[in-house]
C-alpha positions in Angstrom: 0.0 0.0 0.0 2.8 2.4 0.8 4.5 1.7 -2.5 1.2 2.5 -4.3 0.8 5.8 -2.4 4.4 6.8 -3.2 3.9 5.9 -6.8 0.7 8.0 -6.9 2.4 11.0 -5.3 5.3 10.8 -7.8 2.9 10.6 -10.7 1.1 13.7 -9.5 4.5 15.5 -9.3 5.4 14.3 -12.8 2.2 15.6 -14.2 3.1 19.1 -12.9 5.7 20.3 -15.3 4.7 19.9 -18.9 6.6 21.6 -21.7 4.9 24.3 -23.9 6.9 24.2 -27.1 7.9 27.6 -28.6 10.6 28.5 -31.0 13.8 29.7 -29.1 14.7 33.4 -29.4 17.8 34.4 -31.3 20.8 35.8 -29.5 20.2 39.4 -30.6 16.7 39.3 -29.1 18.0 38.0 -25.8 20.7 40.6 -25.6 18.3 43.4 -26.3 16.2 42.7 -23.2 19.2 42.1 -20.8 18.3 43.2 -17.3 20.0 42.9 -13.9 18.2 43.8 -10.7 20.2 46.4 -8.7 19.8 44.4 -5.5 22.2 41.8 -4.2 23.1 38.5 -6.0 20.2 36.2 -5.2 18.6 32.9 -5.9 14.8 32.8 -5.8 13.1 29.4 -5.8 9.5 29.3 -7.0 7.3 26.4 -6.1 3.7 26.3 -7.5 1.5 24.4 -5.0 -2.0 23.0 -5.4 -4.3 24.7 -2.8 -6.4 21.6 -2.2 -3.8 18.8 -2.1 -0.7 20.6 -1.1 1.2 18.9 -4.0 3.9 20.7 -5.9 2.9 21.6 -9.4 6.1 23.2 -10.8 9.5 24.4 -9.8 11.6 27.2 -11.3 14.6 29.4 -10.2 15.2 33.1 -10.7 18.9 34.0 -10.7 20.1 37.5 -10.2 23.7 37.4 -11.5 25.3 39.4 -14.2 21.7 39.5 -15.5 18.5 38.4 -14.1 16.9 35.3 -15.6 14.4 32.6 -14.7 15.3 29.0 -15.2 11.8 27.6 -16.0 12.4 23.9 -16.8 9.7 22.4 -18.9 7.7 25.5 -18.0 4.5 27.0 -19.4 5.2 30.7 -19.1 5.2 32.9 -22.2 5.0 36.6 -22.9 5.6 38.5 -26.1 8.4 40.6 -24.5 10.1 37.7 -22.7 12.5 35.7 -25.0 13.3 32.2 -24.1 16.2 29.9 -24.9 16.5 26.4 -23.7 14.1 26.9 -20.8 15.7 30.1 -19.7 13.6 33.3 -19.7 15.4 36.6 -20.2 14.6 40.2 -19.5 13.2 39.6 -16.0 12.3 43.2 -15.0 10.2 43.8 -11.9 7.1 43.9 -14.2 8.0 40.6 -15.8 8.6 38.9 -12.4 5.2 40.1 -11.2 3.6 38.7 -14.3 5.4 35.4 -13.9 4.4 35.0 -10.3 0.9 36.2 -10.9 0.3 33.9 -13.9 0.9 30.9 -11.7 -1.0 32.0 -8.7 -4.7 31.4 -9.3 -7.8 29.9 -7.7 -6.3 26.5 -7.6 -2.6 27.2 -6.9 -0.4 29.5 -4.9 3.3 30.3 -5.3 5.9 29.7 -2.6 8.6 32.3 -3.1 11.9 31.5 -1.3 14.7 34.1 -1.6 18.3 33.5 -0.6 21.2 36.0 -1.0 24.3 34.4 -2.3 27.8 35.6 -3.4 28.2 37.0 -6.9 30.3 33.9 -7.7 27.5 31.5 -6.6 24.9 33.5 -8.6 27.1 33.5 -11.7 27.7 29.7 -11.4 23.9 29.2 -11.2 23.4 31.5 -14.2 25.9 29.6 -16.3 24.4 26.2 -15.3 20.9 27.4 -16.2 22.0 28.4 -19.6 23.5 25.0 -20.3 20.9 22.6 -18.9 17.9 23.0 -21.1 15.8 22.1 -22.8 14.4 20.0 -20.0 12.0 17.0 -20.5 8.5 17.4 -19.3 8.0 16.5 -15.6 11.6 17.1 -14.7 11.3 20.6 -13.4 12.2 19.9 -9.8 14.8 17.3 -10.8 16.8 19.6 -13.1 16.5 22.5 -10.7 17.9 20.3 -7.9 20.7 19.2 -10.2 21.5 22.8 -11.0 21.6 23.8 -7.4 23.7 20.8 -6.4 26.5 22.0 -8.7 26.6 25.6 -7.3 29.5 26.0 -4.8 28.1 25.7 -1.3 24.9 23.8 -2.4 26.4 20.3 -2.8 24.2 18.9 -0.1 21.0 19.5 -2.1 19.4 16.1 -2.8 17.9 15.5 -6.3 14.2 14.9 -6.2 11.2 14.8 -8.6 8.9 16.5 -6.0 8.8 20.3 -6.0 7.8 20.6 -2.4 10.7 18.4 -1.2 13.1 20.7 -3.0 11.4 23.7 -1.5 11.8 22.2 2.0 15.5 21.8 1.4 16.0 25.3 0.0 13.9 26.9 2.7 15.9 25.3 5.5 19.1 27.0 4.3 20.4 29.7 6.6 19.2 33.1 5.4 16.4 31.8 3.2 13.2 33.9 3.4 9.9 32.2 2.5 6.7 33.9 1.5 3.5 32.6 -0.1 1.7 34.5 -2.9 -2.0 34.0 -3.6 -4.4 35.2 -6.2 -8.0 34.2 -6.9 -8.0 34.3 -10.7 -9.6 31.8 -13.0 -8.1 28.3 -12.5 -7.1 28.2 -16.2 -3.4 28.9 -16.4 -3.6 29.9 -20.1 -6.1 32.7 -19.2 -3.7 34.0 -16.6 -0.8 33.9 -19.0 -2.8 35.8 -21.7 -4.0 38.4 -19.2 -0.5 39.1 -17.9 0.9 39.2 -21.5 -1.7 41.9 -22.3 -0.5 43.9 -19.3 3.1 43.6 -20.3 2.3 44.8 -23.8 0.6 48.0 -22.5 2.6 51.1 -23.4 4.4 52.9 -20.6 
């Protein structure tokens, strides 16, 4: 019975991250939107959690290094002004970060946001790894994010897992990590949230 339960839990987590295929942006487009947040070097782990079951639905990692990007392995996020290459989203301005977080938070899910200040060297290592790891197979979001973190100096104790919430538990237990939960009550349909936030990002000014 325990094996059946564990298999079911794993199946739920594997259903969480499903790739939305889109043509990768060219290098010139990526360079044109380059953005670095003026704050400290930082890693921000996002975990999308089902409000009813508590199961993790997706994992991603924002990296503020020489530029700010989101490693969104097998992710669903898209926006006209946010180019993507190999599961890395570029041009992560404050408005784009808000759109990213808000698109995933809806009636059925909330977003656990865990921030951890790191050294510039650690952030740059994570940035380089993110750019080299994709594209990621569907259902491997937590697995590849854990693999990435495990290779960052000082994070070698991270255990690889398929379950987003287990990775969040590990990340949140690190000294200095700050955890918050973000809720919205939008329609449960993720695609509606993505379209609405895309429209906001396209508004002039």
